[in-house]
C-alpha positions, -999 to 999 in steps of 0.1 A, spaced: 0 0 0 14 34 -9 17 63 15 -10 90 15 -1 126 18 -20 158 26 -17 196 26 -27 211 59 -39 247 60 -37 268 91 -40 306 95 -20 326 120 -25 362 133 9 375 125 43 367 110 60 358 143 33 332 152 35 318 117 73 315 116 74 300 151 47 275 145 61 265 111 96 259 126 82 240 155 61 217 133 91 209 111 114 204 141 89 180 156 87 161 123 50 166 120 54 182 85 84 183 62 78 217 45 57 247 56 51 276 33 40 309 49 18 330 27 15 366 42 -12 392 35 -42 370 37 -76 386 45 -100 364 63 -137 371 68 -156 349 92 -184 348 118 -172 349 154 -193 355 186 -223 369 167 -204 393 145 -187 391 111 -150 397 116 -122 406 92 -86 398 100 -52 401 83 -35 367 87 -7 345 74 -15 311 59 6 281 66 7 253 39 20 222 57 31 191 37 28 158 56 16 123 55 -21 117 62 -11 94 90 6 123 108 -25 146 106 -39 138 140 -7 145 159 -2 177 138 -37 189 147 -31 183 184 3 201 183 -12 231 164 -41 234 188 -18 233 218 6 259 204 -17 282 185 -30 315 201 -65 312 186 -93 296 206 -103 277 175 -74 275 150 -80 264 114 -65 230 108 -78 216 76 -63 187 56 -66 185 18 -56 152 2 -27 152 -22 -39 131 -52 -7 131 -71 28 145 -67 64 142 -78 76 108 -64 109 123 -54 92 152 -35 67 128 -17 96 105 -8 114 135 6 84 143 28 84 107 42 122 106 46 121 136 69 91 125 89 106 90 96 143 100 99 159 90 131 176 121 146 
């Protein structure tokens, strides 16, 4: 059976939070690569009002089997009461790139 991969999305309130969370996720081997996309505007309902916030989006590449641990880690470290943690399946990808993801996640220090 082949390994399944996913792209996990998470928004952060500022660059410092995004950079810290991205580095920690990679250091903990919960994702292999995290892209930070600044300048995102989010519009969402919260506590009875429509809110607008400037955020940074994290794009975390990992194996689907690592999602649960990644979600728990993000929820523990994230400043939001309810952080976005959404996994999108990777249907296809460069074999070499996907192998690189798995090699990092399973590397013995």
